[in-house]
PDB file with SEQRES, HELIX, SHEET and CRYST1 records, atoms N, CA, C and O in Angstrom:
SEQRES   1 A   79  MET SER ALA THR VAL SER LYS ILE VAL GLN PRO ALA VAL          
SEQRES   2 A   79  GLY LYS ALA PRO GLY THR PHE THR GLN LEU LEU SER ALA          
SEQRES   3 A   79  CYS GLY ASP ALA ILE ALA SER TYR PHE VAL HIS ARG ALA          
SEQRES   4 A   79  ALA ILE ALA THR LEU ARG GLU LEU GLU ASP ARG ALA LEU          
SEQRES   5 A   79  ARG ASP ILE GLY LEU ALA ARG THR GLN ILE GLU ALA ALA          
SEQRES   6 A   79  VAL HIS GLY LEU VAL THR PRO SER ASP GLN ALA ARG MET          
SEQRES   7 A   79  LEU                                                          
HELIX    1 AA1 VAL A    5  ILE A    8  1                                   4    
HELIX    2 AA2 THR A   19  GLU A   46  1                                  28    
HELIX    3 AA3 ASP A   49  ASP A   54  1                                   6    
HELIX    4 AA4 ARG A   59  GLN A   61  5                                   3    
HELIX    5 AA5 ILE A   62  VAL A   66  1                                   5    
HELIX    6 AA6 PRO A   72  MET A   78  1                                   7    
CRYST1    1.000    1.000    1.000  90.00  90.00  90.00 P 1           1          
ATOM      1  N   MET A   1     148.605  83.320  40.739  1.00  0.00           N  
ATOM      2  CA  MET A   1     147.385  83.694  41.354  1.00  0.00           C  
ATOM      3  C   MET A   1     147.669  84.376  42.661  1.00  0.00           C  
ATOM      4  O   MET A   1     148.194  83.800  43.613  1.00  0.00           O  
ATOM      5  N   SER A   2     147.274  85.702  42.658  1.00  0.00           N  
ATOM      6  CA  SER A   2     147.525  86.437  43.938  1.00  0.00           C  
ATOM      7  C   SER A   2     146.213  86.712  44.607  1.00  0.00           C  
ATOM      8  O   SER A   2     145.208  86.991  43.954  1.00  0.00           O  
ATOM      9  N   ALA A   3     146.230  86.627  45.965  1.00  0.00           N  
ATOM     10  CA  ALA A   3     145.072  86.986  46.749  1.00  0.00           C  
ATOM     11  C   ALA A   3     145.472  87.781  47.943  1.00  0.00           C  
ATOM     12  O   ALA A   3     146.524  87.533  48.532  1.00  0.00           O  
ATOM     13  N   THR A   4     144.686  88.701  48.304  1.00  0.00           N  
ATOM     14  CA  THR A   4     144.964  89.475  49.469  1.00  0.00           C  
ATOM     15  C   THR A   4     144.252  88.864  50.728  1.00  0.00           C  
ATOM     16  O   THR A   4     143.240  88.168  50.644  1.00  0.00           O  
ATOM     17  N   VAL A   5     144.842  89.173  51.830  1.00  0.00           N  
ATOM     18  CA  VAL A   5     144.274  88.650  53.070  1.00  0.00           C  
ATOM     19  C   VAL A   5     142.907  89.175  53.281  1.00  0.00           C  
ATOM     20  O   VAL A   5     142.087  88.450  53.843  1.00  0.00           O  
ATOM     21  N   SER A   6     142.570  90.398  52.876  1.00  0.00           N  
ATOM     22  CA  SER A   6     141.209  90.915  53.144  1.00  0.00           C  
ATOM     23  C   SER A   6     140.151  90.196  52.414  1.00  0.00           C  
ATOM     24  O   SER A   6     138.996  90.177  52.838  1.00  0.00           O  
ATOM     25  N   LYS A   7     140.537  89.562  51.252  1.00  0.00           N  
ATOM     26  CA  LYS A   7     139.590  88.828  50.386  1.00  0.00           C  
ATOM     27  C   LYS A   7     139.406  87.363  50.966  1.00  0.00           C  
ATOM     28  O   LYS A   7     138.358  86.742  50.789  1.00  0.00           O  
ATOM     29  N   ILE A   8     140.462  86.857  51.655  1.00  0.00           N  
ATOM     30  CA  ILE A   8     140.472  85.468  52.109  1.00  0.00           C  
ATOM     31  C   ILE A   8     139.766  85.392  53.477  1.00  0.00           C  
ATOM     32  O   ILE A   8     138.953  84.487  53.665  1.00  0.00           O  
ATOM     33  N   VAL A   9     140.037  86.314  54.464  1.00  0.00           N  
ATOM     34  CA  VAL A   9     139.494  86.294  55.812  1.00  0.00           C  
ATOM     35  C   VAL A   9     138.398  87.206  55.939  1.00  0.00           C  
ATOM     36  O   VAL A   9     138.519  88.386  55.610  1.00  0.00           O  
ATOM     37  N   GLN A  10     137.289  86.710  56.416  1.00  0.00           N  
ATOM     38  CA  GLN A  10     136.077  87.502  56.730  1.00  0.00           C  
ATOM     39  C   GLN A  10     136.299  88.413  57.965  1.00  0.00           C  
ATOM     40  O   GLN A  10     136.915  87.984  58.941  1.00  0.00           O  
ATOM     41  N   PRO A  11     135.824  89.602  57.924  1.00  0.00           N  
ATOM     42  CA  PRO A  11     135.860  90.440  59.099  1.00  0.00           C  
ATOM     43  C   PRO A  11     135.183  89.791  60.311  1.00  0.00           C  
ATOM     44  O   PRO A  11     134.130  89.163  60.204  1.00  0.00           O  
ATOM     45  N   ALA A  12     135.840  89.971  61.483  1.00  0.00           N  
ATOM     46  CA  ALA A  12     135.234  89.413  62.700  1.00  0.00           C  
ATOM     47  C   ALA A  12     133.975  90.090  63.124  1.00  0.00           C  
ATOM     48  O   ALA A  12     133.067  89.470  63.678  1.00  0.00           O  
ATOM     49  N   VAL A  13     133.921  91.456  62.844  1.00  0.00           N  
ATOM     50  CA  VAL A  13     132.812  92.208  63.316  1.00  0.00           C  
ATOM     51  C   VAL A  13     131.768  92.373  62.191  1.00  0.00           C  
ATOM     52  O   VAL A  13     132.092  92.736  61.060  1.00  0.00           O  
ATOM     53  N   GLY A  14     130.526  92.094  62.547  1.00  0.00           N  
ATOM     54  CA  GLY A  14     129.448  92.199  61.627  1.00  0.00           C  
ATOM     55  C   GLY A  14     129.095  93.654  61.301  1.00  0.00           C  
ATOM     56  O   GLY A  14     129.524  94.588  61.980  1.00  0.00           O  
ATOM     57  N   LYS A  15     128.344  93.803  60.300  1.00  0.00           N  
ATOM     58  CA  LYS A  15     127.880  95.180  59.972  1.00  0.00           C  
ATOM     59  C   LYS A  15     126.972  95.677  60.990  1.00  0.00           C  
ATOM     60  O   LYS A  15     126.057  94.976  61.421  1.00  0.00           O  
ATOM     61  N   ALA A  16     127.207  96.951  61.421  1.00  0.00           N  
ATOM     62  CA  ALA A  16     126.340  97.661  62.400  1.00  0.00           C  
ATOM     63  C   ALA A  16     124.995  97.914  61.845  1.00  0.00           C  
ATOM     64  O   ALA A  16     124.891  98.190  60.650  1.00  0.00           O  
ATOM     65  N   PRO A  17     123.944  97.844  62.616  1.00  0.00           N  
ATOM     66  CA  PRO A  17     122.593  98.133  62.082  1.00  0.00           C  
ATOM     67  C   PRO A  17     122.500  99.540  61.440  1.00  0.00           C  
ATOM     68  O   PRO A  17     123.028 100.512  61.979  1.00  0.00           O  
ATOM     69  N   GLY A  18     121.871  99.617  60.367  1.00  0.00           N  
ATOM     70  CA  GLY A  18     121.755 100.940  59.645  1.00  0.00           C  
ATOM     71  C   GLY A  18     120.747 101.779  60.328  1.00  0.00           C  
ATOM     72  O   GLY A  18     120.021 101.368  61.233  1.00  0.00           O  
ATOM     73  N   THR A  19     120.744 103.011  59.833  1.00  0.00           N  
ATOM     74  CA  THR A  19     119.778 104.015  60.423  1.00  0.00           C  
ATOM     75  C   THR A  19     118.349 103.576  60.230  1.00  0.00           C  
ATOM     76  O   THR A  19     117.557 103.796  61.146  1.00  0.00           O  
ATOM     77  N   PHE A  20     117.942 102.981  59.137  1.00  0.00           N  
ATOM     78  CA  PHE A  20     116.612 102.548  58.923  1.00  0.00           C  
ATOM     79  C   PHE A  20     116.240 101.455  59.942  1.00  0.00           C  
ATOM     80  O   PHE A  20     115.125 101.480  60.462  1.00  0.00           O  
ATOM     81  N   THR A  21     117.096 100.535  60.233  1.00  0.00           N  
ATOM     82  CA  THR A  21     116.873  99.474  61.204  1.00  0.00           C  
ATOM     83  C   THR A  21     116.705 100.062  62.576  1.00  0.00           C  
ATOM     84  O   THR A  21     115.822  99.648  63.327  1.00  0.00           O  
ATOM     85  N   GLN A  22     117.514 100.994  62.905  1.00  0.00           N  
ATOM     86  CA  GLN A  22     117.389 101.602  64.234  1.00  0.00           C  
ATOM     87  C   GLN A  22     116.084 102.351  64.374  1.00  0.00           C  
ATOM     88  O   GLN A  22     115.429 102.273  65.413  1.00  0.00           O  
ATOM     89  N   LEU A  23     115.678 103.115  63.282  1.00  0.00           N  
ATOM     90  CA  LEU A  23     114.433 103.799  63.274  1.00  0.00           C  
ATOM     91  C   LEU A  23     113.264 102.857  63.416  1.00  0.00           C  
ATOM     92  O   LEU A  23     112.346 103.121  64.192  1.00  0.00           O  
ATOM     93  N   LEU A  24     113.280 101.778  62.690  1.00  0.00           N  
ATOM     94  CA  LEU A  24     112.218 100.773  62.716  1.00  0.00           C  
ATOM     95  C   LEU A  24     112.111 100.140  64.101  1.00  0.00           C  
ATOM     96  O   LEU A  24     111.009  99.901  64.595  1.00  0.00           O  
ATOM     97  N   SER A  25     113.329  99.852  64.766  1.00  0.00           N  
ATOM     98  CA  SER A  25     113.231  99.294  66.078  1.00  0.00           C  
ATOM     99  C   SER A  25     112.783 100.303  67.095  1.00  0.00           C  
ATOM    100  O   SER A  25     112.119  99.918  68.058  1.00  0.00           O  
ATOM    101  N   ALA A  26     113.091 101.535  66.951  1.00  0.00           N  
ATOM    102  CA  ALA A  26     112.571 102.612  67.838  1.00  0.00           C  
ATOM    103  C   ALA A  26     111.070 102.768  67.715  1.00  0.00           C  
ATOM    104  O   ALA A  26     110.385 102.968  68.718  1.00  0.00           O  
ATOM    105  N   CYS A  27     110.573 102.684  66.560  1.00  0.00           N  
ATOM    106  CA  CYS A  27     109.140 102.809  66.296  1.00  0.00           C  
ATOM    107  C   CYS A  27     108.389 101.574  66.943  1.00  0.00           C  
ATOM    108  O   CYS A  27     107.324 101.717  67.543  1.00  0.00           O  
ATOM    109  N   GLY A  28     108.957 100.470  66.796  1.00  0.00           N  
ATOM    110  CA  GLY A  28     108.422  99.233  67.395  1.00  0.00           C  
ATOM    111  C   GLY A  28     108.378  99.309  68.866  1.00  0.00           C  
ATOM    112  O   GLY A  28     107.392  98.923  69.493  1.00  0.00           O  
ATOM    113  N   ASP A  29     109.458  99.815  69.445  1.00  0.00           N  
ATOM    114  CA  ASP A  29     109.496  99.998  70.976  1.00  0.00           C  
ATOM    115  C   ASP A  29     108.434 101.043  71.418  1.00  0.00           C  
ATOM    116  O   ASP A  29     107.760 100.870  72.434  1.00  0.00           O  
ATOM    117  N   ALA A  30     108.318 102.061  70.674  1.00  0.00           N  
ATOM    118  CA  ALA A  30     107.352 103.092  71.003  1.00  0.00           C  
ATOM    119  C   ALA A  30     105.897 102.516  70.936  1.00  0.00           C  
ATOM    120  O   ALA A  30     105.071 102.783  71.809  1.00  0.00           O  
ATOM    121  N   ILE A  31     105.638 101.770  69.934  1.00  0.00           N  
ATOM    122  CA  ILE A  31     104.312 101.203  69.788  1.00  0.00           C  
ATOM    123  C   ILE A  31     104.002 100.246  70.903  1.00  0.00           C  
ATOM    124  O   ILE A  31     102.905 100.275  71.461  1.00  0.00           O  
ATOM    125  N   ALA A  32     104.980  99.370  71.249  1.00  0.00           N  
ATOM    126  CA  ALA A  32     104.803  98.434  72.329  1.00  0.00           C  
ATOM    127  C   ALA A  32     104.622  99.199  73.641  1.00  0.00           C  
ATOM    128  O   ALA A  32     103.751  98.838  74.434  1.00  0.00           O  
ATOM    129  N   SER A  33     105.376 100.193  73.883  1.00  0.00           N  
ATOM    130  CA  SER A  33     105.262 101.025  75.054  1.00  0.00           C  
ATOM    131  C   SER A  33     103.931 101.690  75.163  1.00  0.00           C  
ATOM    132  O   SER A  33     103.410 101.785  76.274  1.00  0.00           O  
ATOM    133  N   TYR A  34     103.374 102.130  74.162  1.00  0.00           N  
ATOM    134  CA  TYR A  34     101.988 102.764  74.069  1.00  0.00           C  
ATOM    135  C   TYR A  34     100.971 101.736  74.542  1.00  0.00           C  
ATOM    136  O   TYR A  34     100.163 102.027  75.423  1.00  0.00           O  
ATOM    137  N   PHE A  35     101.000 100.547  73.974  1.00  0.00           N  
ATOM    138  CA  PHE A  35     100.023  99.573  74.323  1.00  0.00           C  
ATOM    139  C   PHE A  35     100.113  99.101  75.822  1.00  0.00           C  
ATOM    140  O   PHE A  35      99.099  98.852  76.474  1.00  0.00           O  
ATOM    141  N   VAL A  36     101.341  98.997  76.312  1.00  0.00           N  
ATOM    142  CA  VAL A  36     101.513  98.653  77.714  1.00  0.00           C  
ATOM    143  C   VAL A  36     100.984  99.775  78.586  1.00  0.00           C  
ATOM    144  O   VAL A  36     100.332  99.492  79.591  1.00  0.00           O  
ATOM    145  N   HIS A  37     101.218 100.968  78.271  1.00  0.00           N  
ATOM    146  CA  HIS A  37     100.690 102.122  78.983  1.00  0.00           C  
ATOM    147  C   HIS A  37      99.148 102.173  78.978  1.00  0.00           C  
ATOM    148  O   HIS A  37      98.500 102.428  79.993  1.00  0.00           O  
ATOM    149  N   ARG A  38      98.624 101.927  77.823  1.00  0.00           N  
ATOM    150  CA  ARG A  38      97.114 101.920  77.689  1.00  0.00           C  
ATOM    151  C   ARG A  38      96.481 100.786  78.528  1.00  0.00           C  
ATOM    152  O   ARG A  38      95.423 100.976  79.129  1.00  0.00           O  
ATOM    153  N   ALA A  39      97.101  99.672  78.562  1.00  0.00           N  
ATOM    154  CA  ALA A  39      96.629  98.526  79.341  1.00  0.00           C  
ATOM    155  C   ALA A  39      96.662  98.842  80.801  1.00  0.00           C  
ATOM    156  O   ALA A  39      95.720  98.532  81.530  1.00  0.00           O  
ATOM    157  N   ALA A  40      97.763  99.473  81.255  1.00  0.00           N  
ATOM    158  CA  ALA A  40      97.899  99.761  82.657  1.00  0.00           C  
ATOM    159  C   ALA A  40      96.865 100.837  83.161  1.00  0.00           C  
ATOM    160  O   ALA A  40      96.333 100.799  84.270  1.00  0.00           O  
ATOM    161  N   ILE A  41      96.644 101.827  82.176  1.00  0.00           N  
ATOM    162  CA  ILE A  41      95.625 102.802  82.520  1.00  0.00           C  
ATOM    163  C   ILE A  41      94.215 102.205  82.598  1.00  0.00           C  
ATOM    164  O   ILE A  41      93.416 102.543  83.470  1.00  0.00           O  
ATOM    165  N   ALA A  42      93.959 101.337  81.686  1.00  0.00           N  
ATOM    166  CA  ALA A  42      92.587 100.622  81.635  1.00  0.00           C  
ATOM    167  C   ALA A  42      92.460  99.821  82.921  1.00  0.00           C  
ATOM    168  O   ALA A  42      91.379  99.815  83.510  1.00  0.00           O  
ATOM    169  N   THR A  43      93.466  99.168  83.373  1.00  0.00           N  
ATOM    170  CA  THR A  43      93.379  98.335  84.592  1.00  0.00           C  
ATOM    171  C   THR A  43      93.214  99.231  85.840  1.00  0.00           C  
ATOM    172  O   THR A  43      92.445  98.876  86.734  1.00  0.00           O  
ATOM    173  N   LEU A  44      93.895 100.349  85.923  1.00  0.00           N  
ATOM    174  CA  LEU A  44      93.729 101.246  87.014  1.00  0.00           C  
ATOM    175  C   LEU A  44      92.304 101.882  87.087  1.00  0.00           C  
ATOM    176  O   LEU A  44      91.723 102.056  88.159  1.00  0.00           O  
ATOM    177  N   ARG A  45      91.786 102.216  85.875  1.00  0.00           N  
ATOM    178  CA  ARG A  45      90.505 102.810  85.794  1.00  0.00           C  
ATOM    179  C   ARG A  45      89.355 101.878  86.292  1.00  0.00           C  
ATOM    180  O   ARG A  45      88.289 102.342  86.696  1.00  0.00           O  
ATOM    181  N   GLU A  46      89.613 100.585  86.244  1.00  0.00           N  
ATOM    182  CA  GLU A  46      88.640  99.597  86.649  1.00  0.00           C  
ATOM    183  C   GLU A  46      88.622  99.541  88.176  1.00  0.00           C  
ATOM    184  O   GLU A  46      87.626  99.058  88.713  1.00  0.00           O  
ATOM    185  N   LEU A  47      89.601  99.976  88.902  1.00  0.00           N  
ATOM    186  CA  LEU A  47      89.589  99.945  90.312  1.00  0.00           C  
ATOM    187  C   LEU A  47      88.670 100.919  90.946  1.00  0.00           C  
ATOM    188  O   LEU A  47      88.444 101.986  90.375  1.00  0.00           O  
ATOM    189  N   GLU A  48      88.111 100.626  92.115  1.00  0.00           N  
ATOM    190  CA  GLU A  48      87.285 101.488  92.840  1.00  0.00           C  
ATOM    191  C   GLU A  48      88.168 102.594  93.435  1.00  0.00           C  
ATOM    192  O   GLU A  48      89.383 102.434  93.548  1.00  0.00           O  
ATOM    193  N   ASP A  49      87.507 103.776  93.833  1.00  0.00           N  
ATOM    194  CA  ASP A  49      88.290 104.849  94.417  1.00  0.00           C  
ATOM    195  C   ASP A  49      89.013 104.474  95.678  1.00  0.00           C  
ATOM    196  O   ASP A  49      90.116 104.955  95.938  1.00  0.00           O  
ATOM    197  N   ARG A  50      88.396 103.613  96.468  1.00  0.00           N  
ATOM    198  CA  ARG A  50      89.020 103.216  97.692  1.00  0.00           C  
ATOM    199  C   ARG A  50      90.281 102.440  97.397  1.00  0.00           C  
ATOM    200  O   ARG A  50      91.281 102.645  98.085  1.00  0.00           O  
ATOM    201  N   ALA A  51      90.290 101.585  96.439  1.00  0.00           N  
ATOM    202  CA  ALA A  51      91.482 100.824  96.100  1.00  0.00           C  
ATOM    203  C   ALA A  51      92.593 101.721  95.491  1.00  0.00           C  
ATOM    204  O   ALA A  51      93.781 101.485  95.711  1.00  0.00           O  
ATOM    205  N   LEU A  52      92.197 102.707  94.756  1.00  0.00           N  
ATOM    206  CA  LEU A  52      93.189 103.735  94.266  1.00  0.00           C  
ATOM    207  C   LEU A  52      93.769 104.514  95.469  1.00  0.00           C  
ATOM    208  O   LEU A  52      94.973 104.768  95.525  1.00  0.00           O  
ATOM    209  N   ARG A  53      92.921 104.880  96.406  1.00  0.00           N  
ATOM    210  CA  ARG A  53      93.502 105.578  97.624  1.00  0.00           C  
ATOM    211  C   ARG A  53      94.467 104.660  98.372  1.00  0.00           C  
ATOM    212  O   ARG A  53      95.484 105.110  98.898  1.00  0.00           O  
ATOM    213  N   ASP A  54      94.142 103.394  98.412  1.00  0.00           N  
ATOM    214  CA  ASP A  54      95.058 102.447  99.166  1.00  0.00           C  
ATOM    215  C   ASP A  54      96.449 102.426  98.466  1.00  0.00           C  
ATOM    216  O   ASP A  54      97.472 102.300  99.139  1.00  0.00           O  
ATOM    217  N   ILE A  55      96.480 102.548  97.138  1.00  0.00           N  
ATOM    218  CA  ILE A  55      97.869 102.611  96.507  1.00  0.00           C  
ATOM    219  C   ILE A  55      98.416 103.998  96.352  1.00  0.00           C  
ATOM    220  O   ILE A  55      99.491 104.208  95.789  1.00  0.00           O  
ATOM    221  N   GLY A  56      97.640 104.968  96.873  1.00  0.00           N  
ATOM    222  CA  GLY A  56      98.122 106.381  96.923  1.00  0.00           C  
ATOM    223  C   GLY A  56      97.859 107.166  95.635  1.00  0.00           C  
ATOM    224  O   GLY A  56      98.648 108.035  95.264  1.00  0.00           O  
ATOM    225  N   LEU A  57      96.767 106.864  94.965  1.00  0.00           N  
ATOM    226  CA  LEU A  57      96.471 107.627  93.763  1.00  0.00           C  
ATOM    227  C   LEU A  57      95.030 108.176  93.773  1.00  0.00           C  
ATOM    228  O   LEU A  57      94.122 107.549  94.319  1.00  0.00           O  
ATOM    229  N   ALA A  58      94.848 109.310  93.185  1.00  0.00           N  
ATOM    230  CA  ALA A  58      93.470 109.781  92.922  1.00  0.00           C  
ATOM    231  C   ALA A  58      93.161 109.352  91.493  1.00  0.00           C  
ATOM    232  O   ALA A  58      94.069 109.053  90.716  1.00  0.00           O  
ATOM    233  N   ARG A  59      91.940 109.325  91.168  1.00  0.00           N  
ATOM    234  CA  ARG A  59      91.503 108.898  89.842  1.00  0.00           C  
ATOM    235  C   ARG A  59      92.106 109.870  88.775  1.00  0.00           C  
ATOM    236  O   ARG A  59      92.405 109.465  87.651  1.00  0.00           O  
ATOM    237  N   THR A  60      92.266 111.113  89.154  1.00  0.00           N  
ATOM    238  CA  THR A  60      92.795 112.161  88.190  1.00  0.00           C  
ATOM    239  C   THR A  60      94.327 111.936  87.964  1.00  0.00           C  
ATOM    240  O   THR A  60      94.899 112.515  87.041  1.00  0.00           O  
ATOM    241  N   GLN A  61      94.958 111.125  88.778  1.00  0.00           N  
ATOM    242  CA  GLN A  61      96.327 110.931  88.688  1.00  0.00           C  
ATOM    243  C   GLN A  61      96.776 109.745  87.929  1.00  0.00           C  
ATOM    244  O   GLN A  61      97.975 109.537  87.745  1.00  0.00           O  
ATOM    245  N   ILE A  62      95.795 108.912  87.457  1.00  0.00           N  
ATOM    246  CA  ILE A  62      96.087 107.592  86.863  1.00  0.00           C  
ATOM    247  C   ILE A  62      97.052 107.747  85.672  1.00  0.00           C  
ATOM    248  O   ILE A  62      98.103 107.107  85.680  1.00  0.00           O  
ATOM    249  N   GLU A  63      96.763 108.522  84.706  1.00  0.00           N  
ATOM    250  CA  GLU A  63      97.581 108.641  83.515  1.00  0.00           C  
ATOM    251  C   GLU A  63      99.004 109.127  83.804  1.00  0.00           C  
ATOM    252  O   GLU A  63      99.991 108.642  83.249  1.00  0.00           O  
ATOM    253  N   ALA A  64      99.052 110.163  84.750  1.00  0.00           N  
ATOM    254  CA  ALA A  64     100.354 110.628  85.147  1.00  0.00           C  
ATOM    255  C   ALA A  64     101.194 109.611  85.857  1.00  0.00           C  
ATOM    256  O   ALA A  64     102.407 109.539  85.654  1.00  0.00           O  
ATOM    257  N   ALA A  65     100.530 108.792  86.723  1.00  0.00           N  
ATOM    258  CA  ALA A  65     101.230 107.732  87.419  1.00  0.00           C  
ATOM    259  C   ALA A  65     101.761 106.690  86.530  1.00  0.00           C  
ATOM    260  O   ALA A  65     102.874 106.202  86.726  1.00  0.00           O  
ATOM    261  N   VAL A  66     100.951 106.312  85.498  1.00  0.00           N  
ATOM    262  CA  VAL A  66     101.482 105.309  84.539  1.00  0.00           C  
ATOM    263  C   VAL A  66     102.665 105.783  83.798  1.00  0.00           C  
ATOM    264  O   VAL A  66     103.587 105.013  83.527  1.00  0.00           O  
ATOM    265  N   HIS A  67     102.667 107.059  83.453  1.00  0.00           N  
ATOM    266  CA  HIS A  67     103.849 107.608  82.719  1.00  0.00           C  
ATOM    267  C   HIS A  67     105.004 108.044  83.694  1.00  0.00           C  
ATOM    268  O   HIS A  67     106.029 108.561  83.249  1.00  0.00           O  
ATOM    269  N   GLY A  68     104.815 107.828  85.002  1.00  0.00           N  
ATOM    270  CA  GLY A  68     105.901 108.074  85.938  1.00  0.00           C  
ATOM    271  C   GLY A  68     106.036 109.534  86.326  1.00  0.00           C  
ATOM    272  O   GLY A  68     107.117 109.993  86.696  1.00  0.00           O  
ATOM    273  N   LEU A  69     104.971 110.233  86.244  1.00  0.00           N  
ATOM    274  CA  LEU A  69     104.934 111.719  86.518  1.00  0.00           C  
ATOM    275  C   LEU A  69     104.413 112.049  87.856  1.00  0.00           C  
ATOM    276  O   LEU A  69     104.357 113.239  88.167  1.00  0.00           O  
ATOM    277  N   VAL A  70     104.022 111.135  88.695  1.00  0.00           N  
ATOM    278  CA  VAL A  70     103.465 111.378  90.002  1.00  0.00           C  
ATOM    279  C   VAL A  70     104.593 111.204  91.026  1.00  0.00           C  
ATOM    280  O   VAL A  70     105.201 110.140  91.141  1.00  0.00           O  
ATOM    281  N   THR A  71     104.837 112.251  91.736  1.00  0.00           N  
ATOM    282  CA  THR A  71     105.948 112.290  92.747  1.00  0.00           C  
ATOM    283  C   THR A  71     105.320 111.906  94.110  1.00  0.00           C  
ATOM    284  O   THR A  71     104.108 112.024  94.292  1.00  0.00           O  
ATOM    285  N   PRO A  72     106.164 111.444  95.067  1.00  0.00           N  
ATOM    286  CA  PRO A  72     105.677 111.136  96.408  1.00  0.00           C  
ATOM    287  C   PRO A  72     104.970 112.357  97.063  1.00  0.00           C  
ATOM    288  O   PRO A  72     104.053 112.171  97.863  1.00  0.00           O  
ATOM    289  N   SER A  73     105.391 113.600  96.728  1.00  0.00           N  
ATOM    290  CA  SER A  73     104.712 114.782  97.408  1.00  0.00           C  
ATOM    291  C   SER A  73     103.337 114.912  96.853  1.00  0.00           C  
ATOM    292  O   SER A  73     102.448 115.410  97.543  1.00  0.00           O  
ATOM    293  N   ASP A  74     103.104 114.465  95.568  1.00  0.00           N  
ATOM    294  CA  ASP A  74     101.764 114.579  94.982  1.00  0.00           C  
ATOM    295  C   ASP A  74     100.924 113.526  95.678  1.00  0.00           C  
ATOM    296  O   ASP A  74      99.732 113.761  95.872  1.00  0.00           O  
ATOM    297  N   GLN A  75     101.461 112.390  96.063  1.00  0.00           N  
ATOM    298  CA  GLN A  75     100.743 111.336  96.699  1.00  0.00           C  
ATOM    299  C   GLN A  75     100.372 111.740  98.108  1.00  0.00           C  
ATOM    300  O   GLN A  75      99.302 111.387  98.604  1.00  0.00           O  
ATOM    301  N   ALA A  76     101.225 112.455  98.730  1.00  0.00           N  
ATOM    302  CA  ALA A  76     101.077 112.958 100.160  1.00  0.00           C  
ATOM    303  C   ALA A  76      99.826 113.864 100.251  1.00  0.00           C  
ATOM    304  O   ALA A  76      99.050 113.837 101.206  1.00  0.00           O  
ATOM    305  N   ARG A  77      99.700 114.664  99.176  1.00  0.00           N  
ATOM    306  CA  ARG A  77      98.583 115.646  99.153  1.00  0.00           C  
ATOM    307  C   ARG A  77      97.166 114.953  99.199  1.00  0.00           C  
ATOM    308  O   ARG A  77      96.173 115.536  99.636  1.00  0.00           O  
ATOM    309  N   MET A  78      97.151 113.666  98.715  1.00  0.00           N  
ATOM    310  CA  MET A  78      95.946 112.973  98.699  1.00  0.00           C  
ATOM    311  C   MET A  78      95.399 112.639 100.169  1.00  0.00           C  
ATOM    312  O   MET A  78      94.189 112.559 100.380  1.00  0.00           O  
ATOM    313  N   LEU A  79      96.296 112.462 101.107  1.00  0.00           N  
ATOM    314  CA  LEU A  79      96.017 112.093 102.487  1.00  0.00           C  
ATOM    315  C   LEU A  79      95.342 113.099 103.249  1.00  0.00           C  
ATOM    316  O   LEU A  79      95.056 112.892 104.428  1.00  0.00           O  
TER     317      LEU A  79                                                      
END                                                                             
């Protein structure tokens, strides 16, 4: 009876996730990110204009701010 080492010993490294698994994970992350952004936008829209000014935002900048597109120079223009 002959056996090779590769059949006796299991490899220490598991199988890397396949392309489909990575794609599915990326889609799940994108969906979760979408809902987090929508909740943040809804919360900021509920604030009064004065509260938005206190944090340095105009009502028209809410979506851009949530997506990280508002720069400090944009905020300085509000003052």
